[in-house]
FITIVEX-157727 format. One record per atom (N, C-alpha, C): y, z, x; residue in three letters. Coordinates in pm, whole numbers, plus 50000, padded with zeros to 5 digits. Each point is the difference from the previous one (the first is absolute). Layout:
! FITIVEX-157727
YZXALA
...
! end
This chain:
! FITIVEX-157727
757775862503547MET
500784996950099MET
499804984450018MET
500974993750036THR
499924984650009THR
499234996450115THR
499104990550000ASP
499184994250107ASP
500904990450073ASP
500455003750120LYS
500834991550076LYS
499274987550035LYS
498705001450035ARG
499244987850039ARG
500114989249891ARG
499885003549877ASN
499954988749885ASN
501464996049984ASN
500925009250022THR
501544994949996THR
500154989950116THR
499545002250101THR
500294990550127THR
499164987449964THR
498944999849959ALA
499154988649964ALA
500774990549885ALA
500495008749906ALA
500674993049887ALA
501294993250045ALA
500655007350091ASN
501334993350051ASN
499594988650098ASN
499035000850066ASP
499514988450089ASP
499694988549910ASP
499245002549900SER
499584988349910SER
501144992849929SER
501145008349974ALA
501054994249948ALA
500894992550089ALA
499875000850135ASP
500674992850092ASP
499364988250036ASP
498714998849982PHE
499234987650038PHE
499504992049883PHE
499694987350018PRO
499374992449886PRO
498655005149981PRO
499544996549873ASP
498545004449966ASP
499014989950066ASP
498735003349968ASP
498894990950067ASP
499984986349953ASP
500384996849869ALA
499954987249965ALA
501334992350056ALA
501035005449998GLU
501184993050074GLU
499524997450150GLU
499475009150081LEU
499554996050119LEU
498994990550010LEU
499144999449905GLN
498914989149999GLN
500664986349996GLN
501025000549933GLU
500654987049971GLU
500674994650135GLU
500575008750060VAL
500464997650140VAL
498994993550085VAL
498815007450005TRP
498944995950085TRP
499464985549970TRP
499824999849873ASP
499414986249949ASP
501044988350028ASP
501295002249980ALA
501044989550020ALA
500084996850148ALA
499885009150081LEU
500144997650141LEU
498864997150079LEU
498775001649938GLY
498764997750077GLY
499695010450098GLY
500545013449981LEU
499835009950103LEU
498685007749961LEU
500005013350054LEU
498855008449965LEU
500195003149847LEU
498695002249946SER
499895004349879SER
500495015749984SER
500415004149882LEU
500355014649990LEU
498775009450043LEU
498794996449962ASP
498925008350036ASP
499954999250161ASP
500074989850070ASP
499814999550145ASP
501255008550065ASP
501244998249949ALA
500995008750046ALA
499835014449990ALA
499515003249883THR
499735015049978THR
498975005550085THR
498944991350028GLU
498905004650076GLU
500505000650146GLU
500834991450046TYR
500395000650135TYR
500975011250038TYR
500845004349885VAL
500865012250043VAL
499485013949935VAL
498785000449976THR
499565012049954THR
499885011350106THR
500785011149981PRO
500245009950119PRO
498835008650023PRO
500095007050107VAL
499175011850036VAL
500275009649901VAL
499055008849953ARG
500105009449884ARG
501135009650038ARG
501064999849914LYS
501155009550018LYS
500365005249876LYS
500965007849989PRO
500515004849866PRO
500484989349911PRO
499895000449886ALA
500154989049896ALA
501394993850020ALA
501085007550017ARG
501284995350014ARG
500154992050122ARG
499495001650111TYR
500074992750113TYR
499094987149994TYR
498955000849924ALA
499084988949986ALA
500694990549917ALA
500665004749889THR
500654990049918THR
501044993450079THR
500855006850067PHE
501114995050073PHE
499304988350096PHE
498935003950063GLY
499424991250104GLY
499644986249933GLY
499375001049887VAL
499634986949923VAL
501144992449969VAL
500995006549932TRP
501214992049958TRP
500934996150109TRP
500025007950100GLY
500794996350122GLY
499434987450064GLY
498794997550009ALA
499324990150061ALA
500214988049911ALA
499745002249872LEU
500174987849912LEU
501464994950002LEU
501035009950008ALA
501324997150008ALA
500304990050131ALA
499415004350106ALA
500254992250123ALA
499214988049984ALA
498884998549941THR
499314986949959THR
500914991149919THR
500525007749902LEU
500864991649903LEU
501184994050072LEU
500705007250092VAL
500994992950088VAL
499504989050070VAL
498825000650055VAL
499364987250075VAL
499834990149889VAL
499625002949892ALA
499704990449887ALA
501304992849955ALA
501015008149986VAL
501404994749972VAL
500504990350110VAL
499765004250130PHE
500514991450098PHE
499044987250011PHE
498765001749971GLY
499154987349996GLY
500334991749881GLY
500425006449891TYR
500544991649885TYR
501244991150039TYR
500815007350085GLY
501254992150029GLY
499644988550097GLY
498975002050088MET
499664988950079MET
499324988649912MET
499325004449907TRP
499224991049910TRP
501034991549920TRP
501155006349953ARG
500884994449928ARG
500804988850081ARG
500205001750129ASP
500684991350072ASP
499114990250063ASP
498714999149964ARG
499184989850056ARG
500184987049916ARG
500084990050047PRO
500464986949917PRO
498584994249931PRO
500244994449890LEU
498834991249942LEU
500174985450044LEU
498874996050036THR
499954986950057THR
499204989649911THR
500664987049998TYR
499584989649921TYR
499864987750079TYR
499004993549988GLN
499824987350074GLN
499334988249928GLN
500404987950019SER
499444988449945SER
499224991550110SER
498914994449952ALA
499234990250112ALA
500654986050000ALA
499524992050096ILE
500374986550008ILE
499694993349865ILE
501114993049944GLY
499694993649874GLY
500145007149877GLY
500175013250012GLU
500135011149885GLU
501325002849972GLU
500335003349873GLN
501335006349970GLN
499595013649915GLN
500695009850023LYS
499825012549955LYS
501205006949928LYS
499745003449868ALA
501185006949935ALA
499815015550016ALA
501215007050030VAL
499785014450021VAL
501155006249920VAL
499505010449915ALA
500965008349907ALA
500225012950075ALA
501435001650019LEU
500315014050088LEU
500185009649887LEU
500025012950050ALA
500065011549925ALA
501485001449920ALA
500954992950058ASP
501375002249938ASP
500254989649886ASP
498984989049990GLY
500184990049897GLY
500334987650059GLY
500114999550116SER
500284987650077SER
498724990950022SER
500154988450037HIS
498834991350009HIS
500234991550135HIS
498864998450063VAL
500004991850134VAL
498894990949981VAL
500154987550026THR
499054988150013THR
499874997150147THR
498805000850051LEU
499744997550142LEU
499544984549996LEU
500634991750097ASN
499564987050026ASN
498705001550079ASN
499504987850043THR
498795000050084THR
500185007250128THR
498835006850037ASN
499895006050138ASN
501335009150020ASN
500315008449913SER
501145009950013SER
499625014149979SER
500795008750072ARG
499645013350007ARG
501295008549972ARG
499915010949920ILE
501145009249985ILE
499565014450011ILE
500945008850039GLU
499855013949969GLU
501045005649915GLU
499535008749903VAL
501125004849901VAL
500145013650018VAL
501195004749984ARG
500415014049989ARG
500835003249876ARG
499685006749902VAL
500785002449883VAL
500325016549996VAL
501135004150013ARG
500355014249994ARG
501195002149903ARG
500365010549973GLN
501105003349905GLN
501344996350068GLN
500115000850133ASP
501244996150055ASP
500124986550055ASP
498924993450015LYS
499954985850061LYS
498714993449968LYS
500244986649978ARG
498784990949975ARG
500134989450104ARG
498774998350084GLU
500154991050114GLU
498654992550011GLU
500114987450014VAL
498774991050034VAL
500234992750127VAL
499065001250091ALA
499964991850123ALA
499094989249986ALA
500504987750019LEU
499424987850012LEU
499514997150134LEU
498705002450031LEU
499455000650136LEU
499564985350043LEU
499754992649898SER
499594984950035SER
500104991649867SER
500284987650008GLY
500034991549894GLY
501274999849914GLY
499884999649880GLU
500984996249896GLU
499735009349875GLU
501185005749920ALA
499895006649900ALA
501134997149903ALA
499725000549866PHE
501044998249893PHE
500165014949925PHE
501225003449994PHE
500375014249948PHE
500614998549870PHE
499665007149905GLU
500645002249863GLU
500275016350001GLU
501135003950039VAL
500275014050021VAL
500615006049873VAL
499405011549950ALA
500305008249880ALA
501455006750056ALA
500944998349899HIS
501345007150029HIS
499945014549983HIS
500435005850117LYS
500075015750001LYS
501495003050060LYS
500285012949983PRO
501285004850039PRO
500164999750149PRO
501264999250058ASP
500234998850127ASP
499345010750086ASP
499575011349937ALA
499385010450054ALA
498544998050055ALA
499464988149949GLN
498604995650041GLN
500124985650021GLN
500714996250120PRO
500134986350038PRO
498614993350026PRO
499834985450003PHE
498834994350034PHE
500284992250124PHE
499125000250098TYR
500224992850133TYR
498774992450027TYR
500184988250064VAL
498984991450056VAL
500344998550141VAL
499025002950095VAL
500214997950129VAL
498834990450053VAL
500464992050079SER
499064989250071SER
500564994850129SER
499205001850098GLY
500424996850141GLY
501135009250028GLY
501124994950038GLU
501225008150049GLU
501075000349874GLU
499604995849887THR
500834998849878THR
499745009649892THR
501135006049946ARG
499955009149885ARG
500854994849887ARG
499465000249887VAL
500564995849873VAL
500215011149901VAL
501115001049948ARG
500355010649895ARG
500184992749871ARG
499235006549899VAL
499964993749870VAL
500405008649888VAL
500494994649898THR
500135009449870THR
498824994349913THR
500294995149878GLY
499074993749919GLY
500224984150020GLY
498894994050038THR
500204985850049THR
498744993449999THR
499934985650035LYS
498974993050032LYS
500354991750120LYS
499085001250106PHE
500264992550112PHE
498694997950089PHE
500074992950103ASP
498924994850079ASP
500305004250139ASP
498915004350073VAL
500245003450135VAL
498804992950069VAL
500184993050115ASN
499094992150065ASN
500155003950159ASN
498935005550056LEU
499965003350140LEU
499464988350058LEU
500854991850081ARG
499504987150068ARG
499195004150131ARG
499104989750051PRO
499335002150114PRO
500845004150125PRO
501104995550008ASP
501015004150119ASP
500685012149988ASP
499625007449890ARG
500565013949952ARG
501464998649947ARG
500444988149971THR
501204999749922THR
499645002949854THR
500945002049918VAL
499835005649860VAL
500794991649907VAL
499534993849899ASP
500814993249900ASP
500055008749877ASP
501105001249942VAL
500155008449873VAL
500784990149901VAL
499404997549883SER
500454992649899SER
500185008949883SER
501304999749933LEU
500215007849884LEU
500144991049880LEU
499205003849885LEU
500044993449876LEU
500785006849898LEU
499855012349998GLU
500825007949902GLU
500445013550071GLU
501125004449954GLY
500585014450037GLY
500694998050132GLY
499845010850074HIS
500955001450125HIS
499265005850110HIS
500124995750124VAL
499285006350107VAL
501104999750121VAL
499635009850093ARG
500794999850132ARG
498935000050103ARG
500204991350107THR
499104998550113THR
500675004350119THR
499265006650089GLY
500515003550138GLY
498995004150110GLY
500345007450098GLN
498955003750096GLN
499335011149933GLN
498655000850065ARG
499035010249953ARG
500515014750024ARG
500655001750115ARG
500465013350039ARG
501225004149915ARG
500594991149925ASP
501165004049922ASP
499305005449856ASP
499855013449995LYS
499135005049897LYS
500574997549865LYS
501335000449975ASN
500594997049872ASN
500464985949985ASN
499814989650097VAL
500534987949992VAL
501554998849957VAL
500695006150085GLU
501434999949972GLU
500824999250124GLU
499294998550124GLY
500864997850123GLY
500464985950024GLY
500424998150114ASN
500524987250046ASN
498934988249998ASN
500364989749943GLY
498944988050011GLY
499234998449864GLY
500375009749907VAL
499194999349888VAL
500334988149906VAL
499064994249944VAL
500294986949907VAL
499585004249865VAL
500974997649905SER
499865001649848SER
499484986449954SER
499045000449911LEU
499624987349936LEU
500175002149858LEU
500374988449934SER
500084997949859SER
498904991749947SER
499694999949876PRO
498954990649944PRO
500174986750052PRO
498914993550041GLY
499964985950040GLY
500294998550162GLY
500305011750062GLU
500254999050143GLU
498845004550085GLU
499944996150129GLY
498945003750086GLY
500645001750144GLY
499225007750085VAL
500435002550134VAL
498735000250088VAL
500264994950118ARG
498875000650102ARG
500475010550091ARG
499345010550035MET
500255010150088MET
499114997450140MET
500675003250098SER
499374998050140SER
498885010250029SER
499244997750090ALA
499045011550046ALA
500605012150046ALA
501315000350028GLU
500595012850033GLU
500865005149883GLU
499874993349878GLY
500625005449883GLY
501474996349971GLY
500374989550068GLY
501404994249970GLY
499834987049916GLY
501094997849930ALA
500074988449907ALA
500084986550091ALA
499214991149964VAL
500004987150075VAL
500674990149915VAL
499574998349892ALA
500514989349904ALA
499935004449860ALA
500954994949914ARG
500155002749862ARG
499574986549937ARG
499314998749873TYR
499634988349946TYR
499715003449847TYR
499794989449919PRO
499785001749869PRO
498405005649987PRO
499835009549917ALA
498655006349968ALA
499004988549980ALA
498695003050054ALA
499024988949998ALA
499275003649852ALA
500824997649893ARG
499405003749862ARG
498694992349971ARG
500164985950017LEU
498764992049965LEU
498855001450078LEU
500295004350134ARG
498695003250091ARG
499425013649945ARG
500875009049963ILE
499515014249962ILE
499294998649865ILE
500634992849907GLU
499374999449872GLU
498644992849991GLU
499904991050101ASN
498764991450018ASN
498875008550068ASN
500465007750099TRP
498915007250059TRP
499485012849911TRP
500855004449917LEU
499585010649900LEU
499064994249911LEU
499884985749978GLU
499034993249912GLU
498934994050099GLU
499775006050117HIS
499114994350096HIS
500104985750022HIS
501284995150010ARG
500194985850039ARG
500925000650131ARG
500064988850079ILE
500984998350111ILE
500924988549966ILE
501285003150024TYR
501104990049968TYR
500714995650132TYR
500014986250017PHE
500604994050110PHE
501154990249953PHE
501065000850066SER
501094990649964SER
500584994850135SER
499644987850040ASP
500484993550136ASP
499735011250105ASP
498855004650005THR
499535011850108THR
499354991550110THR
500355003450126PRO
499324994650117PRO
498665003449987PRO
499074989650053LEU
498545002749968LEU
499515012050080LEU
500635002150129ALA
499485011950077ALA
500215012149931ALA
501205002449918GLU
500305010349924GLU
499165000649864GLU
499594988349954ALA
499324999849881ALA
498495003950029ALA
499464996850125LEU
498705004350042LEU
499935014550016LEU
500925005150060SER
500205013450020SER
499875009049871SER
500634994549892GLU
499845006849876GLU
498694998549940GLU
499384988349994MET
498634996749950MET
499145008350074MET
500005000850128ASN
499085009350071ASN
499945014449968ASN
501085004649947ARG
500005014449943ARG
499005002349917ARG
499654990349913TYR
499015001449893TYR
498494995050025TYR
499834996050116ASN
498614994150037ASN
499425005550126ASN
498825003649991PRO
499235005750124PRO
499884988250112PRO
499994988349944VAL
499704989150096VAL
501404991550017VAL
500635001850105PRO
501414995550017PRO
500054984150019PRO
501094994549968ILE
500454986550018ILE
500774998850117ILE
499644991950091LYS
500794999150143LYS
500514985150025LYS
501024997750063LEU
500544987550046LEU
499454997150144LEU
499454989650010SER
499604996550141SER
500954988650056SER
500994996349910ASP
500964990650049ASP
501485006349955ASP
500795002750102ARG
501195006649973ARG
501064992649927ARG
499694985450006ARG
500924991749933ARG
500145001749863ARG
499035006549937LEU
499695002449860LEU
500785011849948LEU
500535009450099GLU
500685012849954GLU
501134996949911GLU
500704990450019THR
501414998549930THR
499704991849863THR
498884996249975ILE
499824992849862ILE
500385008949886ILE
500774996149910LYS
500415008049891LYS
499134999649878LYS
499675012349956VAL
499075001449899VAL
500585007049878VAL
499724993349869SER
500485004149877SER
498975001949902SER
499965008549904GLY
498965001749902GLY
499615012849974GLY
499055002449899ILE
499505013849963ILE
498424999050011ILE
499435008850077PHE
498595000350021PHE
499415014149969PHE
498714999349956ASP
499245012749965ASP
499925008150150ASP
500395012249998ALA
499675006550115ALA
498555002050033ALA
499604996250121GLY
498535000650043GLY
499464986749973GLY
500454990949948ASP
499464987149979ASP
500404989950122ASP
499545003250099SER
500384992150118SER
499454985249992SER
498974998349938ASP
499374986450000ASP
500954989449928ASP
500575003949887HIS
500834991349928HIS
501414998250075HIS
500435009050067PHE
501114999750087PHE
499734990650105PHE
498964999750078VAL
499694990550094VAL
499744985649954VAL
499354999449887MET
499894986849935MET
501414994749969MET
500855007649947ALA
501354993749968ALA
500724995450139ALA
499905006750105LEU
500524996250113LEU
499404986250055LEU
498474999649978GLN
499564987850052GLN
500394987649912GLN
500185001549870LYS
500524989249930LYS
501314995850016LYS
501105010450006LEU
501304997550018LEU
500344995550127LEU
499465005550113TYR
500484997650130TYR
499004992750088TYR
498814996949947GLY
499074993950090GLY
499345010050118GLY
500045012949969ILE
499535008950094ILE
498475000850015ILE
499385001950109ASP
498695002050015ASP
499665014450010ASP
498855004049936ALA
499585014749989ALA
498485000250053ALA
499895009150091LYS
498595003850036LYS
499695015649993LYS
499075003549924THR
499645013549978THR
498775004750083THR
500155009950062THR
498935006950083THR
499765013649925THR
499225007350076GLY
499565014149936GLY
501195008549996GLY
500844999550086SER
501115008650014SER
501534994549973SER
500074989349975ALA
501254994549961ALA
499924985449947ALA
501304996549935THR
500214984949960THR
501024995450097THR
499824988150072GLU
500954995450095GLU
500584987049944GLU
501434999049999LEU
500574989449954LEU
500564990850118LEU
499924988149990SER
500504989350108SER
500374987349948SER
500724991550065LYS
500494987549946LYS
499094988750043LYS
! end
């Protein structure tokens, strides 16, 4: 006569993964080990058929929790950050590359249906691997959303929460962050060599030529100025230095600065200002102050 208990156990074992497969789940998710789980669900002594069902039923319930936990783990973003004066190269799982400028931070989510990078602070240059439309690439920063195919572009989140987008290659569309597909009213399409400034609310403020020379230089850890007002130039230099340069005389704000300087080398920048414009500089422990 056929042993129904053994038949039930065999059927149960066919419906559930074996110990090795379960162990992989625990190891990957950092949950209970298989031994711990088995010890926890050991039933009161009952007929073998019910004991087997009790063990596997509890493991099945635990597996549901594990799968749910895996879903939450999968949606958790990866965070990358650069320090003041540092640049950091990040290779994404889809083959794209991101270069963080000084004092910048991003969160990355790469899934089968969507790739998204949130620029939380600073500036980043993107080289996006081309994928089918079924897996679009988005960059969100402030209240701005950028939709990309395969392309190279720069996104700069400014201190006033406006966002500059400069496109070097490919094609992008920019719009409001809440426009999930970037195809609603107010969307701006950029072609290579074009740039746009987006407001703190996510609307287009101005279009302009892409800041190619500025971008190519910061990627080489240099700072490029071309008739840049001194107040704006100091703001850029201070991004790379823990000791800021300040103006104690507002008449100096509109002086135009041109040239290429090593990022983080504020001493030579100040020396150039002193020689060209007769500016006085006084350095204390917390700042360098410029005056006439």
